[in-house]
N, C-alpha and C positions, 0 to 999 in steps of 0.2 A: 734624462734632462728631455727639455720641450724642444719643439722645432727652432732653430735658431741660436740654440744655444750647445753647441757641439764644442766649442773651443772656448766659452764666457768662464773665466776662473772662478766664479762664484758658484760654479756646478758643484764645487767641493764639500760646499755648505749644506749640510743635512737641513739645515732652516731654508734654504733657499729653495732646494729640491721639493721639499713639501710645499712650499707656497706657488711653486712652478706648476707643480703637478694639480692643487689648487685652482690656481688660475684658468689653468684650460677646463677642470671641470666646473666652475663658475660662471666661465664665461659661455660655457653651451647651455648652462642650468639659466643662465639669464635671458639668453636667445630663446631658448624653447618657451619660457616663461612668457616671455614677451607676445609671443607667438599664439598660446593658448589665450593672451587677454585680448589679442586683437579684433576690432568690433566689426569688421568688417568683411573678412571671411572666416570660413569655417574650416579649419585644418583637421586632416585626419590625423592618427596616429604616427603613419609615416612623415608626416607634413612637420609635426612636432620635433620628431628625431632628426630629421635631415635639417632644418634649417638650425637647432641646436648645434649639431654637429660642423656645421658652417661659420657658425658664430665662433665654436671655439679655435678651430684650427684653419679656417679661410683665411688668413694673414697671413699666416706662416705658409701656406702653400701657394697663396699669390705671390709671395715674395721669391720663392724657390723657382715657380715657374717662368719669372723675370730674370732671375740668374741665370737659366738654362744650365744647373751644375747636376746633371741626375736626379733621380728620383727625388720628389718633395721628402722632407722628413719625417712629415707626418705619415708617411705610405711606406717607410721606410723601417721606420719602428710603432710599430702596431700599439704599443702603451700609449700612446698618444691620443690616437682614435679609441680606444677602451675608454681613457678616461674621460674624452669627450662626451662617447656615447653614454657614459655611468651618468656626467651631470646631466646629459639632456633627459634620460629615461628618470630621473628623480623628480625634474619639472612635469614630466608626462602624469605621474601617477601620485604625486603630494603638491603640485602646484599648487592646489587651492586652500592649502591648508599654512599656504607661507606666511608668516607674521612677523612684525615688527623688528625681532633678534634677530631672524635670518635677514632680512631684508639688510639689516648693517652691516650684518657678515658680509655679505655679497660686496656690498658698498666697500669695505676696507679692502678684500681680497682684489675687486675689480679696478682699485686705487694704485693699489701694490703692483698689480701685474701690468696697467697701463706703461709706469716706468721699465719695467723688466721688458716686454715686449720692443719697445721703443729700442731700448739699448740692446736687444739680441737682434733685431732687424739689422739695426747699423752695425753690428760686429758680424755677422752672417756676409753682409755686402760688403765690407773692408777685407773680409777672408779671400772675397774674389777679387780684390784688385780694384775695385772701383774708388773714384775720386770722392771728396766731401759730399758733394751736393745729392749724387745717388744713392751714398749711403744713408744722408739725413732721408731721403723719399721713403726709401725701402725701410727702413726704422719705424718710418708712420706708419706706411703701410703694414707693416708687422702687426701695429699696436691698433689699428681701428679697421683694417681691411675687413675682419671675421663679420662685425655688425655691420660694415655697409655692405658686404656682399648679400647677408642676410637682409637687410633690409629692400635691395633689389631683387631678389628672388621672392621677397614678398609683395612688388609690385609699388614699393615707397620709394621716397628721394632718400636717398642714404641721409640718417640725422646728422652725422658730422659737415653738413654740407648748409644744415638748415641752423638759424638762431636758436641757442641755448648754451648748455653748456660749454666752455673751453675744452672739448674732450681732445679733439686734434690739435688742438694747440696746445696742451698738455704734453702730449705725446711729441709735438715738434720739439719743444723746449728740454724736453728729457734728451730725446736723440741728438741734439744740438749741443746738449751740457756733456754729454759722453765725448762726441767728437773734439769739441774744442778743449775737451782736458786733456784729451790722449796729444792734441796738437799742441797744448804746451808743453810737454813732456811727462805726465804724471803715468803713475803706473795705471797697465788695466784694468789692477782690480780698483784702485781709486777712483778712477774714470767711470767703470762701472755702477761702483755705489753710488757716484755723485748723480748720474745720469737717471737713477734708479728712483733714488730720494727726491731727486727733484720732479719728476714727474707724479708722483706719488703726494708731495706736500700741496702742486699745484690744483691736483683733483680734488684732494681734503680741503683746501681754501676756497675752492669755486663754491664748492657745496658747503659749507659753512657761512659762507658771506653771500652767496646766492650771486654771483658772477653768471652774467650771461653776454656771448656776444651779441652785436649789435645787427639789427636787420638793413643789408644794402638795397632797399628795392627805392628805387625811383618813384617817386610820386609826381604824376603826372598833372600839369595844371590844365582845366579845362580852357 
């Protein structure tokens, strides 16, 4: 299982496990690809692999460091790192030939993984005995932390803090849906499914309808 899902009941389904590993690989691939397309800096192969790896596992590692409950799961289970490095390596060698179909595939896996990781992070925080709000924040961190760290290491403001697709909002709603459903007494299986599906649908709908978060910049009058 991926970082943050050691106790999640959906781990028993083979399809879910495949999606989870795809999510790690795709996250690293997309992160490495964005680095290769950066017009300001000229990254070498180590930069592409390193930032791709950060994109894939950064959110889970950050969450585990905050929880302070042993070694981060990504380091405890090397298969996670291997999967992320594999995705980054593909971007390193084949990023220049990525077509529309591959981009669509990346988007679908990314949309599914958003809800999946948000629920996983909230679950991991629950297992540590934290209250609703910390669980919500760590669910968001797991979902968007990798991309945010990649942006920071690349010298940019994290995209989740800027005007654009409501990525962090979708992660927030996914984690809140899971935590709320559990509070209402639904089973963990049902709550996890609801949270994951909610995150996926919000990500999908925001792309289809072009939803964007508004800018909060104050316009000063002369």
